[in-house]
N, C-alpha and C positions, 0 to 999 in steps of 0.2 A: 709035743704037748700043746694043748691049747693055751691060748693067752688069758691071764686073769688082770683085772683090773682093781686097784685099791684106791680109794679115797683118802688122800694124805691128811693127816690132822696137822693143826698149826703147832705142834711140838716142835723144838730145836732139833731134835735127832732126826725126826721125819723129814723135816725141811732141809736139813743139812744132807741127808742122803739124796733127796730129790735133786738139789742144786748139784752135787757131786756127780750124779749121773751124766748131766749134760757136759761136764768137763772130761769125765772119763771115757765118753764117746769119741772124743777127738784127741785122746792122748798122744798118737802119733802123726797128727796132722800138723804140718809146718805152717798153716795159715790162719789156725784157730787162736783167738785171743780169749782166755778165759776171765770171768768176772771175779772179783773177789767174793769168794764164798760167803763171808760174813754179810757183805752188802745185799746179796740176792736174799739171803735167809731173812735179813730184816725187811726187805721189800715184801716178803710174803707172810710176814708176821703181823696180824691184826693189831696186836698191841703196841707195835713200834711204828707202823707205817700209818700216817695219817690219812692216806687215800681210803682206807677202810671205814672212815666216817661216812662215805657216801658210795662206797663200793662192796658188792658181795662178791665172793670168790671160792672157788673149789679146784684144788689141785688133784690130779690123777697120775698114778704110776702104773705101767702095764709090765707084767712079769711072765716069763716062760721058764718052766723049770725051776722056779724059785729065783731066777735071775732077772734084774730089771732091763727091760729091753725098750722103753720108751717112756715118755712124761708129756703132760699137757696142763695147762692152767686155764680155767674158765673164768671170765670176769663180767659182772654187770656193773658199769659205772652209771648210777642213778642220776647224778649231777649233770653228766652229759647227755643222758637221754631227755631229761627235762628240757635241757637247753635245744635239742635237735628235733624233739617229738617223735624219736624212733624208739622200736623196742629191741634194741641192739644188745647183743653179747659180743665179748671179745675173746679170743684164744691167744694165749702168748706162753713163753717159757717152753716152747715145744721142740722136742727132740725125740727121734726114733731110729731103731734100726731100718734097713731097707726091706721091710716085710709088710705086705698088703694087711695081714691079719691083724698086725701089731697096730698099723696105722688106723684101721677102720674102728678098732677097739677104743683106742683113745679118743677118736672124734666122735665116736657113738656116745661115750660117757660124758665128753663135753657138751654135746649138742642137747642131749637128755637132760642134763643139768639146766641148760639154758631154757629149754622150753617148761621145765618146772618152774621157772621164775617168770613165765609169761613172756619170754623173749621170741621174736618172730624172724630174726636174722642174726648172722655170726660174722664177724669180720677178724681179720688178723694176719699175722702176728702183730699184736699191739699190747701194751701194758696197761698198768693201771692209769697212767697218764703219760704226757710227752717226755717226762723226766725218765722214763723206762724205755728199754729196747723196743723197736718197732721194725717191721719190714723183713720179709724173707729174702735172702740173696738169690737172685736168678742169673746174675752175670758177675763175673770176677771172681770165681773160685780159687784161682792160683795167685792171689795176692794176700798178704797179711792184712787182716782186718784192724779196726780200731777199738778202743775201750768202749766207745759210744754205740757199736753196731753189733749186730747179730752175724755170726758165721753159721752156714749150714750147709749140708751135702747137697748136691744137685738133685738128688732123687726125692727130696722132701717136696718139690713143686709137683712132680708127677702124681704122688699120692694125693695131695691136696686137690689138685685139678680132677682127679678120677673121682674125688668125693663130691664134685659138683660146684666147687669154689671156682670163681672167676675173677679177673682182675678188677680192683676197685680204684687203686691208685699205684703209681710207681714213685720212688724216690731215686736220684741220681747222686753219684759222688765223682768229685774230681781231685786228682792230684795235681797240685799246682807247683811249678818250679820257681823257686825264690829267685828273683833277679840279683844283679850285683849293686844295684842302685834303685831308688824309688822312681818309677816311670815319671818322666816330666809331666805328662798330662795329667795323671794322678796328683801330683804334688801341687800343680796350678790349680785344679779344681778344689782340692782341700783347703788350700789358702784362701781361694776366693768364698767357699761355703763359710768358712769361719768369720771372715770379715762381713759378708752379707747378713748373716743371722746372728752375728755376735756370740759365737760359740767357741768354748775352748775344751781343751783335753785335760783331764784330771788323772793323776797317777797316784798310787798309794804304796807305801812300804810296810804298812801295819795291817794285818788281818783284823785285828780288833777294831781299828779306825774305820776301816772300809765297811765292816759290820754295822757299827754305830751310825755312821753318816749316810750310807746308801744301801745297806742291806735290803731293807724292805723295798725300797724304791726300785731296786734292779728287778726282783721278781714282779712288782706291780707293772713294771715296764714291759716285761715279758708278756704277762697276760694280755696287756693292751695291744702289743705289737703283734701276737701270733693269735688273737682271738678268732680271726676268720679262716685259720690254716685248717686243712684236713684233719679231722678227728681230735682237736685241740681241747683238752680238758682244763678249764680254768683252774689255777692254783688257789686253794683256800688259804685263810690266815694261817692255820695250824700247819699246812704244807709249806708255805712261805718260811715260817719260823724253823721247820724242819730242814729245810734245804739251806737256810742261812747257816745254820750250826754245822751241817755236813760238809758244805762244799767251800765257803768262802774263806774259812781259816786255812784251807789247805792248797790254795791255789798259789802259783808263782806268779806274784802281783805286777811284776814288771810286764808280763805278757797279758795283763788286764787293762783295757782302755774304756774310760768313761767320758762321755761327751755331755757337757752342761751348758745351759744358756746363761745369760747375764745375772740371772737371779739364782744360779746354782741349782736349777731345775734339771732333773736327768733327762736327757734328750736321747742318748743312745748308750749302749753297752757292747763291748766285744770281749769274749771271754775265749782266750787260747791257752793251750798247756803244751809243753813238750810231751811227744808221744809216750805213753806208757805200754804201748803193745809188747814190745820185747821184754819189758820188765814183768809185765803180767804173766807172759808165757814161762819166764824163769820161775816166777813165784808159784805156778801150778794153782793160782787163786787163794794162796794162803798168805797170810802177813808174817806168820812164824814158820820156821826159825829165821829165814833170811828174805822172805818176801819183801818186808819193809825197807830192806837195804837196797835192793834192786829198784825199788819204786822211787826211793828218796834220790839214788843216784841218776835215775833217768830224768826226775824233775830238776835236781839242782846242777847236775854236771853237763857234759857235752852230750848234745842230742841233735842229730841232723834232720828229724822230722818233727814238725808241730802240728797239732790237731786244732783246728777252728772249731770250738764247741758250740758257740752260738753268737749270733749277731742280731740284735734287736734294735729297732728305732722306732720312735714315737709315730704313730701313724701320720699325723699331719707334717712331719718331716721327711717321711719316704719319698723316694724318687727325686730328692733334692740334692744328691751329693753328699749326703751325711756319711754314708758307708765308707767313702775314701779317706775319712779322718782316721779309722781305726787303722789302715794300712799305712797312712802318713806316719802315724805314731809308732806302729810295730814292726814295720819293714826293716827299720835301722837296727832294731834290736836282734831280729832274725839273722840279719847280715853280720852284725857283730858277733853273734854266738855261732856262726857256721852252719845255720839252717840251710838245708838244700830244697826241702819239700813241705808243703802244707797240704793236709789232708781237710777237705770241705766238710766231710760227713755228710748227713742227709740232707738233700734239697729236693722238694716237690719238682717233678719233671716240668709241671706247668708253670713253675715260680720263674719266669723269664727275668723279672726284675733282679733276684738274687743272682741267677746265673750271669746276667750281664756285668756285674762287677768283676768277673775274672777276665774280661776282654783284655785288660792290661797284661795278662801274664801268659806265659807258655802252659799249656795245661793239657790233660787228657781225662776223658770221661773213662773211668776204669771200674766202676761197680753200679749195679743196678739192683733196687729192692722193690719188692711189691707187697702191697695188702691185698688180701683176696675176702671175697664176700659171698655169703650163700644164704638163700631163703630157707628158713627151718620149717 
């Protein structure tokens, strides 16, 4: 039978079915890491996600013989378009079976919607902001992903390129082997940088306290540090408040490192967490009945992999060795806890300053992701 396309309403039931399709498609895949269903539903719900203050969006599902066979979300980020001067739409949350008719029907729907909004080009996979998943996997299909990244079948790329999309940028990911001690050169640099710029490392044990003292400053710093990065959408005040409530109370705070100057001004932040990949796979994307237990165990118990979620340094301190302070602080904790590997998550391939910080470690580039662009 032919493929039919349905525009998804923002109802909880329809969005839940939409999110579950992406999980069901990979049910027997050993490398796929599902999102929490509730998190993705909230991201796609206008009344919950403050990105809808400046974004328009429409999700579509493809059906054949009454069964779902694909999904895609089209997004217009008005704030980013005003910043860039482009008429750009994004596609994201995209999954489909290996069928040209399905892929074409989905992209036709998303592109037609984008044109109806006056857009002249489309890029993706991207989300509403950098806090969402981005980048199509094009290398590294035989390794488990992370909670911060997308997993997709190899055939996705061929359908996208057949539609006329071409490379816009790539991200790379490294797996780093944790050494048995802090590299001497890194330790010397970290101690020199702290003395030279009168910096110190701040640690917290209370989620409530870190929210009160540095919650807003952390996300304001991220805005400043990432402002010139590819596709970065500055976080608004409402988004900052949203993410403070969502994330800061859930982090394992000994794995978070803040660097401040003599006046306690935030200079840099490093957020890392024990890997939740295996726990999310066990949960199937659900907190109940036992998903919460798997996640808590991964966060608080023994875990030999850590995810480097983000490192941000104030622009005037970049390329001055401040990044070494995060590992000066955190490596001893990883060694104490028996951590063997760290996942860097996404780094723009041309961002050599970020990648140079791994020169102290045994590492391998094991995944690559791509954003594609097409003129409409």
